[in-house]
C-alpha positions as a printed NumPy array, in Angstrom:
array([[  64.256,   39.533, -121.962],
       [  63.191,   36.149, -122.024],
       [  61.112,   36.686, -118.84 ],
       [  59.158,   39.168, -120.95 ],
       [  56.305,   39.213, -123.071],
       [  57.484,   41.558, -127.018],
       [  55.054,   43.41 , -128.136],
       [  55.496,   44.909, -132.444],
       [  54.103,   47.947, -130.69 ],
       [  50.714,   49.601, -129.124],
       [  48.121,   48.719, -131.283],
       [  45.194,   50.999, -132.271],
       [  42.156,   52.135, -130.191],
       [  39.396,   52.082, -132.329],
       [  36.623,   53.393, -130.387],
       [  38.204,   55.41 , -128.066],
       [  35.469,   57.272, -127.615],
       [  33.014,   54.358, -126.433],
       [  32.821,   54.452, -122.127],
       [  34.499,   51.895, -120.601],
       [  33.969,   48.799, -118.379],
       [  36.691,   47.739, -116.232],
       [  36.264,   43.524, -115.756],
       [  39.247,   42.014, -113.31 ],
       [  39.659,   39.077, -115.153],
       [  40.122,   36.657, -111.931],
       [  37.11 ,   37.301, -111.178],
       [  34.987,   35.848, -114.092],
       [  33.565,   32.543, -113.865],
       [  36.78 ,   29.951, -115.975],
       [  36.938,   27.066, -117.552],
       [  40.163,   27.014, -116.097],
       [  42.092,   23.542, -115.582],
       [  45.462,   24.368, -114.481],
       [  47.181,   21.395, -116.521],
       [  50.316,   23.364, -118.223],
       [  52.733,   21.252, -120.184],
       [  55.934,   20.597, -118.546],
       [  59.677,   22.932, -118.938],
       [  57.935,   25.748, -120.514],
       [  58.92 ,   29.451, -119.454],
       [  56.449,   31.253, -117.368],
       [  56.645,   35.318, -118.669],
       [  55.514,   38.76 , -117.226],
       [  51.781,   38.529, -117.297],
       [  51.788,   42.247, -116.498],
       [  50.892,   43.272, -120.116],
       [  48.705,   40.627, -120.535],
       [  45.747,   42.034, -119.51 ],
       [  46.628,   45.105, -121.288],
       [  47.235,   43.822, -124.747],
       [  43.651,   41.529, -124.304],
       [  41.563,   44.626, -123.833],
       [  43.369,   45.957, -126.775],
       [  42.184,   43.446, -129.709],
       [  39.814,   42.566, -127.392],
       [  37.229,   46.051, -128.037],
       [  39.342,   46.21 , -132.097],
       [  37.246,   43.302, -132.745],
       [  34.385,   44.805, -131.082],
       [  34.163,   42.662, -128.826],
       [  32.179,   44.891, -125.894],
       [  30.309,   46.483, -127.871],
       [  28.595,   43.297, -128.894],
       [  28.735,   41.737, -125.452],
       [  27.043,   44.398, -123.024],
       [  25.535,   45.78 , -125.771],
       [  25.237,   49.516, -125.201],
       [  28.51 ,   50.589, -126.888],
       [  31.374,   49.567, -124.024],
       [  35.498,   49.037, -124.463],
       [  36.448,   46.837, -122.075],
       [  39.659,   47.327, -119.388],
       [  40.708,   44.208, -118.089],
       [  42.452,   44.   , -114.991],
       [  44.529,   41.545, -112.478],
       [  46.071,   38.05 , -113.035],
       [  44.352,   35.75 , -116.621],
       [  40.873,   33.167, -115.72 ],
       [  41.806,   30.761, -112.601],
       [  43.557,   27.875, -114.463],
       [  44.999,   29.674, -117.492],
       [  48.364,   30.984, -118.131],
       [  50.922,   32.387, -119.924],
       [  54.018,   30.321, -120.959],
       [  56.838,   31.225, -123.783],
       [  57.235,   29.035, -126.528],
       [  60.645,   29.307, -128.037],
       [  59.309,   27.77 , -132.023],
       [  62.197,   26.13 , -133.668],
       [  63.289,   28.851, -135.768],
       [  64.33 ,   30.667, -132.386],
       [  61.624,   33.104, -132.167],
       [  59.781,   33.617, -128.927],
       [  56.062,   33.649, -128.71 ],
       [  53.715,   33.525, -125.665],
       [  50.471,   31.484, -125.772],
       [  47.676,   30.784, -123.089],
       [  47.403,   27.384, -121.073],
       [  44.207,   26.183, -119.476],
       [  41.516,   25.473, -121.36 ],
       [  40.079,   21.864, -121.059],
       [  40.412,   21.028, -123.891],
       [  44.417,   21.108, -123.729],
       [  45.467,   23.342, -125.989],
       [  47.268,   26.293, -126.033],
       [  46.029,   29.698, -127.432],
       [  48.966,   30.571, -129.1  ],
       [  47.057,   34.532, -130.271],
       [  45.582,   37.228, -128.218],
       [  43.044,   37.584, -130.598],
       [  41.475,   33.751, -130.191],
       [  41.574,   33.874, -126.322],
       [  39.794,   37.112, -126.693],
       [  37.129,   34.897, -128.396],
       [  36.821,   32.721, -125.537],
       [  36.569,   35.223, -123.2  ],
       [  33.493,   36.107, -124.615],
       [  32.666,   32.816, -123.855],
       [  33.259,   33.298, -120.119],
       [  32.419,   36.617, -119.441],
       [  28.931,   35.651, -120.76 ],
       [  28.521,   32.878, -118.805],
       [  30.251,   34.967, -116.099],
       [  27.115,   37.536, -116.706],
       [  24.189,   34.597, -116.491],
       [  26.066,   33.405, -113.414],
       [  25.514,   36.405, -111.297],
       [  22.321,   37.213, -112.287],
       [  20.421,   33.651, -112.061],
       [  21.113,   32.403, -115.073],
       [  18.733,   34.47 , -117.056],
       [  20.093,   33.184, -121.007],
       [  22.928,   34.293, -122.479],
       [  23.152,   36.919, -125.103],
       [  22.322,   36.439, -128.635],
       [  26.148,   37.474, -129.056],
       [  27.613,   35.112, -126.679],
       [  25.814,   31.755, -128.98 ],
       [  27.77 ,   33.01 , -132.41 ],
       [  30.742,   33.295, -130.462],
       [  30.657,   30.084, -129.355],
       [  30.673,   28.625, -132.218],
       [  33.737,   30.557, -133.499],
       [  35.943,   29.411, -129.826],
       [  36.629,   26.312, -131.356],
       [  40.018,   25.24 , -129.411],
       [  41.075,   22.759, -131.801],
       [  40.872,   25.213, -135.012],
       [  43.731,   27.349, -136.48 ],
       [  46.201,   29.241, -134.442],
       [  46.011,   26.243, -130.921],
       [  48.881,   24.222, -129.967],
       [  48.088,   21.195, -128.27 ],
       [  49.664,   19.854, -124.965],
       [  52.076,   16.546, -126.048]])
């Protein structure tokens, strides 16, 4: 069981009636570094895209980012340079952390990583459209996407 992601149960689908846009995570323009801490165990990452989709949509990122009321369904593997690892706390709890950010910090909550995914999705969209300006929502979210904030671990 140590190699599995543990979820507290299904998250409610907050926007079930909205159209769905599939996004292949591994095709996003990624800032992932591929730098991870040594000696951490890799969980089965297959549940990460589903959990990320649920958190992303519950926070309204899909609707705001695409501007026309869409939910997002992330599929595939994490963006290049990012990986999930299990971390056991001193109290014995296993947490999943997402590593690979250029600042060397881990996202310890999928909620925090979802904010960063807004940034890399916006950059990917701009790259595909010839460098047009990033959406206004992207600028707003960049202020929140601070890898030094609460809920993130640092590579020692």
